Structure formats: structure tokens, C-alpha cells
C-alpha positions in Angstrom: -13.7 3.3 -4.9 -17.4 3.2 -6.8 -19.0 6.6 -6.4 -22.3 5.1 -6.2 -21.5 2.6 -3.5 -19.6 5.1 -1.7 -23.2 7.4 -1.5 -25.1 4.0 -0.3 -22.8 3.7 2.2 -22.9 7.4 3.6 -26.4 7.7 3.5 -26.9 4.4 5.3 -25.4 6.0 8.1 -25.2 9.9 7.6 -27.7 12.9 6.8 -27.4 16.5 6.4 -27.6 16.8 10.0 -25.3 14.4 11.2 -26.0 10.6 12.2 -29.0 8.8 11.1 -31.1 7.6 14.3 -31.6 4.4 12.6 -29.5 3.2 10.1 -31.0 2.1 6.6 -31.5 -1.7 6.4 -28.4 -4.1 5.4 -30.9 -5.3 2.7 -32.6 -4.4 -1.1 -31.1 -3.7 -4.3 -28.7 -0.7 -3.3 -27.3 -2.8 -0.5 -26.7 -5.5 -2.8 -25.0 -3.3 -5.1 -22.6 -1.8 -2.5 -22.0 -5.5 -1.5 -20.6 -6.2 -4.9 -18.2 -3.5 -4.5 -16.9 -4.3 -1.4 -18.0 -1.5 0.7 -21.1 -3.1 2.2 -21.2 -6.4 4.3 -23.1 -9.0 6.0 -23.1 -9.3 9.8 -19.8 -11.2 10.6 -19.5 -13.8 13.2 -16.0 -14.7 13.9 -13.6 -15.2 16.8 -10.4 -13.5 18.3 -8.5 -16.6 17.5 -9.6 -16.5 13.9 -8.9 -12.8 13.6 -5.3 -13.4 15.1 -4.5 -16.2 12.3 -5.9 -14.0 9.8 -4.1 -11.0 10.9 -0.9 -13.1 10.3 -1.5 -14.1 7.1 -2.3 -10.3 6.0 1.1 -9.1 7.3 3.1 -11.5 5.1 1.3 -9.4 2.1 1.4 -5.9 3.5 4.5 -4.3 4.2 5.1 -0.8 6.1 6.2 0.3 2.7 2.9 -0.2 1.3 1.2 1.5 3.9 3.5 4.2 4.4 3.0 5.1 0.9 -0.6 4.8 1.2 -0.7 7.2 4.2 1.2 9.9 1.8 -1.0 9.3 -1.3 -3.8 10.0 0.8 -2.4 13.2 2.2 -3.0 15.5 -1.3 -5.6 13.3 -2.7 -8.0 13.4 0.2 -8.4 9.7 0.1 -8.9 9.2 3.8 -10.1 5.4 4.0 -6.2 5.0 3.1 -4.9 6.3 6.0 -5.8 3.9 8.9 -3.7 1.3 7.6 -0.6 2.7 9.1 -2.1 2.5 12.7 -3.8 -1.1 11.9 -0.2 -2.2 10.8 1.5 -0.6 13.8 -1.0 -1.8 16.2 -0.6 -5.8 14.9 2.7 -6.3 13.4 4.0 -7.2 16.4 1.1 -9.2 17.9 2.3 -12.8 18.3 0.1 -15.6 17.4 -2.0 -16.6 20.5 -5.3 -17.2 21.5 -7.6 -15.2 23.9 -7.3 -17.1 26.9 -3.4 -17.9 26.6 -2.4 -15.1 29.1 -4.1 -13.6 31.8 -4.7 -10.2 32.4 -5.0 -8.9 36.2 -5.7 -5.8 35.4 -7.3 -5.4 31.7 -7.2 -1.5 30.4 -8.0 -2.9 27.0 -8.9 -6.2 26.9 -9.0 -9.6 28.9 -6.6 -11.1 26.5 -2.7 -10.3 27.6 -1.5 -10.5 24.7 -4.3 -8.1 22.8 -4.1 -6.3 26.4 -0.4 -5.2 26.2 -0.3 -4.1 22.2 -3.5 -1.6 23.5 -6.1 -3.3 21.2 -9.6 -3.7 22.6 -11.0 -7.2 21.5 -13.6 -9.6 22.5 -13.3 -13.5 22.7 -16.0 -14.2 20.1 -17.8 -11.8 17.6 -21.5 -12.4 16.7 -23.5 -10.9 14.1 -20.8 -8.1 14.0 -21.9 -4.9 11.9 -18.7 -4.3 9.9 -20.4 -1.4 7.9 -20.8 1.2 10.7 -16.7 0.5 10.7 -16.3 0.8 7.2 -18.6 4.3 7.1 -16.3 5.6 9.8 -13.0 4.4 7.4 -14.5 6.0 4.6 -15.7 9.6 6.2 -12.9 10.3 8.3 -10.1 7.3 8.2 -11.5 5.6 10.9 -12.3 6.0 14.4 -12.3 3.0 16.3 -8.9 2.7 15.3 -7.6 0.3 18.3 -10.4 -2.5 17.8 -8.9 -5.5 16.6 -12.1 -6.0 14.6 -11.2 -2.8 13.2 -7.6 -3.4 12.6 -8.9 -6.8 10.6 -11.4 -5.3 8.6 -8.9 -2.0 8.0 -6.3 -4.4 6.2 -8.7 -7.1 4.8 -9.7 -3.9 3.1 -6.3 -2.6 2.3 -5.1 -5.7 0.8 -7.3 -5.3 -2.1 -5.6 -1.9 -2.9 -3.2 -1.7 -5.9 0.2 -0.2 -4.3 0.1 3.5 -4.5 2.6 6.1 -5.2 2.7 9.5 -3.5 4.2 12.6 -4.9 6.3 15.6 -4.0 3.0 17.4 -3.0 2.7 14.8 0.0 6.2 14.7 1.1 5.7 18.5 1.4 2.4 17.9 3.3 4.3 15.6 5.9 7.1 18.1 6.3 4.7 20.7 7.0 2.7 18.5 9.6 6.1 17.7 11.1 7.3 21.4 11.0 3.9 22.5 12.8 4.6 20.1 15.4 8.0 21.5 16.1 6.2 24.9 16.3 4.0 24.1 18.9 4.4 25.4 22.7 5.7 22.7 25.3 2.0 22.9 26.9 0.0 22.6 23.8 -2.4 20.1 23.4 -3.1 17.8 20.9 -6.3 20.3 19.9 -3.6 23.1 19.5 -1.8 20.7 17.0 -5.0 19.8 15.4 -5.4 23.8 14.8 -1.6 23.8 13.7 -2.3 21.6 10.5 -5.6 23.4 9.7 -3.3 25.0 6.9 -1.0 22.4 6.3 -3.2 19.2 5.4 -6.4 19.7 3.0 -8.8 18.2 5.4 -11.9 19.0 8.2 -11.5 18.8 12.0 -12.6 15.3 12.4 -10.0 14.2 9.7 -7.1 16.2 11.2 -8.4 14.5 14.7 -8.2 11.1 13.0 -4.6 12.0 11.4 -3.4 12.7 14.9 -5.0 9.4 16.6 -3.5 7.2 13.6 0.3 8.9 14.1 -0.6 8.4 18.3 -1.1 4.5 17.8 1.5 4.4 15.0 4.0 5.4 17.7 5.1 8.8 16.1 3.3 11.1 18.4 3.8 9.9 22.0 3.0 11.2 25.2 6.2 11.8 27.3 6.9 11.5 30.9 6.7 15.0 32.2 3.8 16.0 34.0 0.9 17.0 31.9 -0.6 20.4 31.6 -4.0 19.9 29.5 -5.2 23.2 27.6 -8.4 22.2 26.9 -9.7 19.3 24.0 -7.4 16.2 25.3 -11.1 14.6 26.2 -11.5 14.8 22.4 -8.8 12.0 21.9 -7.7 8.5 22.7 -4.0 8.0 21.9 -3.4 11.6 21.9 -5.2 12.4 25.1 -2.1 13.4 26.9 0.2 14.4 24.5 1.6 17.8 24.8 4.0 20.0 22.8 6.9 19.5 24.2 6.7 15.7 23.8 7.3 16.4 19.8 7.6 13.6 17.4 9.7 10.4 17.3 11.9 10.7 14.4 12.6 7.1 14.6 9.4 6.3 13.9 9.4 8.9 11.0 12.3 7.3 9.8 10.8 3.8 10.1 7.5 4.7 8.0 8.7 7.6 6.3 12.1 7.7 5.9 12.2 6.3 2.3 10.0 8.9 0.8 12.0 11.9 3.0 
């Protein structure tokens, strides 16, 4: 990733005190440079149906082995922008080709599109002059925030498709093993926040990056809340896919094998 372009993207939205009140203008020499490096974009107008068709094309080229290897590669390198391809791939890999109005929803939880709703994707019929820059900023800084937005999954996989195939190291596998062991060490009623703290000494990362790591695993089906009564212990409101998870739920061995079995 080009360092100058990354700095331009970061400075557009972020200051030493946090979010910039009004983002910098998406114009000028610096913006154009970041554009040439594939990190910033003009506003996009696209339909739900066009995104669905493009996602099906992307899945012809992006395999689960490739997103899994990239995720592992990111653990020791802290290249956090590589991580959410795992959840974007998982959320959209079983999505059938469909139109927004093809399947109705009685009580939408995520979208009025029936197929997106059943797959946990937040989607709209049309996207007009949408800002992809803030989505990519979140992806590059923390590993993504709006992980189950259809627009984000599309952008994420588009950008990921341009990455060269990545290898993982023994260090990456050791970190993965440590993450799984930390899950097993959680007490039955520990919340996601307690797991985040367990991961502090396992994954080279910030608190926000660890939060995103858990959300990615939640959307990928690795960390799934069980059916037993929930006993929250603070912090669960900080999460989406992980909001109801607790220690006794553990992790899905089947999902770990599906994604990472070739590396373990």
C-alpha cells in the first residue's frame, strides 16, 4: 500500500484527537494522487442489483483459501485492511443472484430485500453518490466497521481482488492458535469485551482492531452466540455480530476447519 496515499486517506477523516468534523474535500492534487493508488474514489452511483451481479463475478476469482491466507497474513504484519475480506466473502458467498424486490420481507431485520435480509446484509435498492472513501478509511485504519453493509462487502472484495496472493507464516499460525486457546479459556458468562481483553496479549493490535477481529469472526460464523440464556457482563452493546456471544459459546470448530484447516 502506497504510504503517501494512505496518509492522504487518513488525514481526510482523522486527526490526532479523533474524527475530523468535516472531511477534507474529495478534490485536488492529493485526492487525485490517492485515486491513482486505488485508495480514494469519486462518489459512486450503483444499484443493489448491479452489486449482486458483480459480487458473483468476484466470487469466481476469490476463494476461501485466499481470504483465509490473507487474514492470517494480517495477524503478524498488522495489515488490517486484509482482514474483513474473510467476513465479506462469508456474508456474500451463499448469496443467490437476485433482484432487490424479488423476495419480500414481512419484518425486515437488515433489509427490505428478502435475500439480503436472510443473509444478514444491510442493503438499499439504489446507491446515489455514495462516499466509498469513509468505508475504505475504516477498512484501512481498523479493518472495517460497517462489515455487513452490502456496499462495504462489494468495495472490500473489489479492493481485495487486486491484492496479490499472500502467504502466512508460523508466527501467524501461532497467533491464530493463541486466539482459539483464549476463547477456550473464557468463563462461561464472559462477554465479548472479556474476550477482547484476553486477546490483548495474543494479537499485536489496538483495542479497536481486536473489536473488529471479533466482529469479522462473528460474521464469518466462527464465533456464534448459542441458544442458552444470555448473562451479559458489560460491553456487549459495543458489538453487532458479537453482541450476544458469551464464553460458553466457544467457537465453531467446523468453521475454523473450513477456513483455516489447511494452515493448522
